[in-house]
N, C-alpha and C positions, 0 to 999 in steps of 0.2 A: 403556409404552414407546410410541408410536403407528407404524401401520404405514408401512413406507417408499414414498415414493411413486416413480414411474419416468415419466419421459416416453417415451409409446411410440417416438419414432423416432430416441430415443437409442443409437449401438451400444453393445453390450455390452462391459464393462470390469469386473473385480473388481479393486477394491483390496485391497492389503494388510491393511489392516485395515479395519472400518467400526462404527460405530457407529449404532444405529437411531435416526431422528429421532423428538423428543416434538410434537405438536401444540400450538403458541403458545396460553396461557393467553390466555383475556378479560381484559382489562383498562382503565383509564381514565386519560387522561393528560391537559396544557394542551399544545394544541397543534394539527398538522396531520393527525393521521390516525386511521381507525375500527379500532380494534381488536376485531372481530369475528371471531369464530372462520375458522379457515382453508379455504375450499370445496375440495372435490375438483377435480384440476387439470382442466383444459378444452382438451387439446390441440387441437382444430379449431377453437378459438372464433376464431380470428384468422389462420388460412390464407389465408384469402377473399382478404388483402389489404386489411381493413377498417383505417381508421388509427385507431389509439389513440387516446384522447380525454381530454384533463385532466379531473379532476370539477371541476362547476360549483362543488362545494363549497371546492375549495381541498386536501380532506383524502384522504389515500389509506387503502385497505385493504389486506387482505391478497387479498383477489381481486384486485385492482388491480395490485399490484406480483408477484405468481405471473402474472397473464396480460404483463404487462411482459419478465418471463423468457420465457417461451413465443415470443413477438412476436420476441425478437431472437433466440431458437436458432431460430426458423422463417427469417427473415429472412438469418441466415447461409447455412444450409444452400440454400433455395430462390431467393431473389432475390439478383441483383447490387447491388453493395457501393453503388452512387448511386442503389439504389430502394430504400434505408432509409427515405430522408423519407416514402414512399407508405405505410408501418407505425406510424414515428415522427416526425410531422410535429415539425419545429424549434420551434415555439412550445411546444409540448410537452416537449420536452428543453430548453430553456431558462427555463419554469418550473419544471422540477424542480430545475435546477441554481441556481437563485434561490433555492429554498426551502432546499433545503440548505446553503448557502451561508452564510444567515442563521445558521444553527441550527451550522453549525461556527464560525463566526465569535464567539460569544458563548460557546463553551468555552473554558479558561484551556489556557496553552503543553501544562501537564500535565495531562491529565483524571486525576481521582482517581475511581478505579469500586469501589464497594463493594457487593459482589454479598452475595445473605442468605446466610449461612453454614449453614442450612439445607436451603435447595431449588434453588439457582441455581449453573449450573456456566459456566464462561468458557472459551470458544474463542478461539485464536490462532493467527491464518491471517498468513503472510510476504507474498512476494512473489507476485504472480499474473499480471502482463505481459501483459495483454490476452489471454489465454489465458483465453476467455467458458465454452469448452463444459466444462472443468476446473473452473471456478469454481461452475457451475452444479450440477455433479456433487459439488463437495466439500458443496456445501449439500443436497443431497440425501442423502448419506450421513451427514451430522452431524447435519443437524434443523434446521431452519430459524431463525431469531433468533425467540426468544419470550421472555417476562415471565421464566421460569425458564431461559432460556439466551443467554447475553451473548456477542455476538462482536466481539473488536479484530482489526480489518484492520491490518498495519502497510507501507503504502503501496507504491509503484510498480505501480499500479493500469495503468499504461497504456504505451504502449512496446513495438517489438520482436513482441507479438502482434498477428494483423491484427486483433482487435476489443477494441483498447483503447478506446474510447467507449461501445461496448455494455457490456464490463465495467463500466466507471466511471460511467454511468450508472445500472446494476440495482444498484450497493452505496449508490448516494446515494437509490436511490427506498425501499431498505432503510434508509437515516439517515433519511430524513423521516419512514417509517412508524413505525420506534421508535428514538426518538431517545435515550434511556435505556438501551436495550440494542445498539446497533450503533455502534461505535466508530470512526473511520476517520482514521489517523493519516498524516502527511507522509511518502513516499519521496523519493530525490532524483530521480526520474525525474518528480516532479510539480512541474515547475521548466521555465521556457520553453527553457533550453538543452539539454535531452535530449529533448524533444517535437521539435525540431526536428533534431538528430541521427539520434532513432533512429523516427520516421516519424509518429507522433502526431498532430501539425501536417500533414503530410499527407495522411494517412488519414482527419481531418477535412472537407480541403478535397475530397477524391475523394466522399466521403459525401451533403455538405452543400451545393455548391457554391458560386451567391451567396448562400448564407447561412450560410457556413460560415465567415467570418470573424468575425463578430457571435458566431456562436455559440464560438468559439476562444478568442477574447478574456472571455467569460464564463467559461468552464472554467479560463482562467489565473487569472483574479479569484477563482474557488472555491477553488482550488490555496493560496492564501496563505492561504485560512481555517484549512486540517487545524489540528489540533492535533500538535505535537509527540512527544509523547510521552506514556503513562500508569502510573500507580500502581493495582495492582491489590491492593487487599484488605491496602494497607499492605505489603506485603512482594513482591510484582513490579514489577519495572520494566520498560517496552516502548517500545523506540525501534528508530527503522529503522537507523541507524550503530551506537549505541551512547553513548558517552560524548563529552563535553565539557569543552572548558576553560575557566577562569575569562575572564571575557571583557574584554580590554584594548583599548585605543582607539590605534593605531599613528598617528605622525606621520607623514606622507608624507613621503620626501625622494625625490634622485635615486635611491637605492641600493634603496627598496621601494615606487617608483610603482605605478601599477596595471597598467604593461604590462609590468612584471616582477612582479608579486606570484604569480604564476601559480606561478613556480619558488622560491618562498618567498626572494628576494633578500631578503635584511635581516632576515628572522625567525629565521637560523638561530641569533644572538647572544642572542635573547628566552628566556627561558625559561619554561616552561608549568608551571600549576597547574590540577589538576582540579577540574572547576567542581561545582555542588553543586545540587539541586534547586529553594535559594532562588536562587541566579543564574539558571537557567533561567523561573522564575517572571518573572522581571524583562526578560527579554529581547524584541526586537522579533521576531514571524515573519512580520510583514504585509511582505515582501521575496518577490517573486516569483523569484528567482535568488540566493538565498545567496552571497555571493563567498568568505568563509571570513576576513573583514578584521576590523578597526573592530567595529560592531555587529551584522554580520553573521559572527562567529565563533560563536556560538553554535548558529543554527539550520545554519549549514553544519557544524559538525562531528558535529553530530545527525543529518543525513541520508548524510553522506560518510565517516564513521570505519569503521575497523575493529578489530578483536583481536588482538594480537600473542602468540605464545608467549614476545616477550623481555620482560624489565620495565623499566617505565618510560613514557612519554609524550613523543611525540614527532610531527613532522610527516609527515602520509602523502605522501611523495614521490611513491609509483607513481600516484598517482590526482591529484596537484597541488590537491587541498583535503580536508579533515579533517585528522582525527588518527588513530596507528596507537597502542592503548593495552596495559598487557601485564597481566598478573594482579595485578600488585601496587597497578592502579590499579582494578580491580575489585573487589579485597578493601575498599582504602578508601571507595569509592564506597557499597559494600554494608554494610560497618560502619557507616559515619556517618549513612545512613538507615536504617539494622535492616531491609536488603532481604535476601530467600534465595535470589530467583532473577533475573535479567536474561536476557530476549530482546529479540536484535535480527535483523538479517532482511540485506539489501542485499548478499549476494554467492549466484551461481548456481554452475554446476557450471564454467562457461565460466571465472569471476573464481578460485576455488578451484585450477582447475589449475594455474595461472600459479604459486599459493603454496605451494611443495613445502615448506614448514614446517608448515602446517596441513593440519586433515584434508579430503578430498574431499566435495563435495555428494552424493554417487550417492543417498541416502536423503532428503536432503529437509530433514536438520538433523545439526547437531553439537555434540557438547558440547566447547566452547575452552578454557573456563577453569575449574578446580576448585579451589576456595580454601575459606579458612576459615570464611566466613559462606555460604557455597554455590555456584551455577553460573551460566556464563554459558551460552546457546546462541545457535545461528545458524540460526533458521527459516528456508526457503526453500518455495514453495507451488505452483511450476508445475512439472510434470512434464512432460519429453521439452521442456527449455529448451535453448536458444532455440527459437520454431518454426519460426525460418529457419535454416537452415544450410549455408554454400557445399560443404562434404564431404559423402562419405557417410559419414564415420563419424560416429554420434550420440552425444549422452553418455547418453540414456536413461537418466535421472534417473526418482527418486520425487518427487511433491511429499510435504510434510506437513504437518499441523496438530496442535495441543496443546491438552489438555484441563488445566482446572483447575479439580477438584472440590472442593467443601465439605469441613470448614470450615475448612482451614489455605487452600487456593489454592495452595501454594507447590512444591508437588509437581508436575511435570509429566507429563502421560501422553501419550506420542507414536503417531499413529497416521499407516501413510502410505499413498498412494494411487499409482495410475498415471493416465497420460494416458489423454483419451478419443480413440480412433484408429478409423479415418484422421480427418484434420479435413479439413471442405469445403475444397474447392479455390479458394485465391484467390492473390492476388501481394502480395508483399511490399511496405510501404510509405517502404523506406530501403534502402540499399543494401549488403544485407548480407555480400555477397562481401567490400567493402570496409572493411568500418566494425569500429571496434575492438572485442575481445573482453570488455572488463570496466568500461567507462564511462572509461578511462583518457584523460589529455593531451587534454580538451577542451579549447577555447580558451575559457575563460571570460573575461567581460567583467568584470574585478573593480572594486573601489572605488567603486560604485554602489548605493544603498540601491533603487534597480527596486522603487518603491513604486508601490500602483494608480495613480498619475499615469502612471507607466511604462509600467504594463501599456497603458493605452488609449491610448498615441502611437503 
C-alpha cells in the first residue's frame, strides 16, 4: 500500500476509519487519458492564479487531474466565487464536460462492472452534494481511482453544498482519465428541477457570469447522459433511489392530466408490478426531468424511490414521485437476478429524521432490508449535511463509503469519516431557511419527455 497523500493547507480531521491509498498502476486504454504514474502533489503549482489549461492532445494525465483538485481546493479557500474562471477558464470546463458527456452517453442504462477477482477492489460512494473538501478528503484516505481500485459514485453531486460545480467537474475529470475505473451514476439532483430549487443553477451564474448560461446548459445535457444503475460482479446492484416498476404508459384523462399527476390522481387504481433489469435496459434515460409517468416511469423511480419497512410496492406520496418498496420487493428483485447486495443512497439525516419507521443516518449508512437473498443498504457520503442549516442544531452526521473486496465483492466493508471543518466561509446559493428538508412536494412539470431539444430551449 502506498503512503497517504496530504494537502498541506487542509485542516486536520481524523476519520473514524480509513484505508491507506495505493498508487495507481500504469495501464493503457483507448481514449482520452495518459495513465502515467501519479506525481507527488504540488500544492504551490497553481496558487498564483495561473489558469489551468486544457491539454493540447485532449488527453488527461494523473498530474492534470491532481492539479485540478488542488486548483479547486485553493480557489474555494482563497478566491471569491466569481474569481473561479481566473484559474478554471470556462472553455476548459466546457471541454471537460463535453468529453465526459460522450463517455457517459456510450454507457448502458445499467453498467456491468466486472472487477478482477484477484486484485481489484470497488469503492462505493453515496450522495456528496457539493461538499468538495469532503470529497477530496475521501479520495485521499481511500486511495485515488486506479486500475486496481474502481469507484462507483451513486449520484447527487450538486446542490445544497456551495461547491457543486467544483465537485462535479472534479469527478468528471476522473471519469475522463479512467473511464473503466470510475463510474458516475445519476442522482435525483442531476435534474433541472432540483438544481433550480437547491442552488446549483445560481451557483454557476455567480461563478461564471456571462458564460454561465451556456455552461449550465452543457451540464444539463451531461446530466442526461449518466447511467442509472450498475451491477458489480454480477451480484451487487447500485442505484440512487433503488427499485422501479415495470413500465406502463398511461392514457391521459381529466383525472390523470399532467397538472394533477403530482398527486398521483388516477394512479391509485392501477396496480404496480416490480420491474426487472430487462425493463431497465429498455428504458429511455435521455430525459432531463423524469416525470414518473409514461416512458419516464423507470428513470423517475430509480432516481426518487425509497425503501419501506412495510411489504408491498406503492407510490411514494410523500415525495410526489417514485415508489416505496418493501422487503418483499427487495427479496423478489434480488432472487430474480441472483443478487446478494443492493446499495442505494438518496436519503440524508434530514430525510430520515422525518421517517420515524426507518433508522437514522447518523453514521452515513443504514441496513434497511435483511432478506433471504441478502441486504439492502442506504449509503450517504456527505458528512455534517446539509452545509447550510437554519437552526443552531446540526445533524453532525458522519459520511460513509463501502469497499467491496475480491473475489466475491458481495460483502460490504463499511468505513465512516467526518467532515473537513471549518469549511471556507461562503454564502448559500439557495434560500435554505425556507427550503424544504428532503426534496418533498417540488412542483414537478409532468407529462413532458424533456428531451435534449427541451434542454436547449
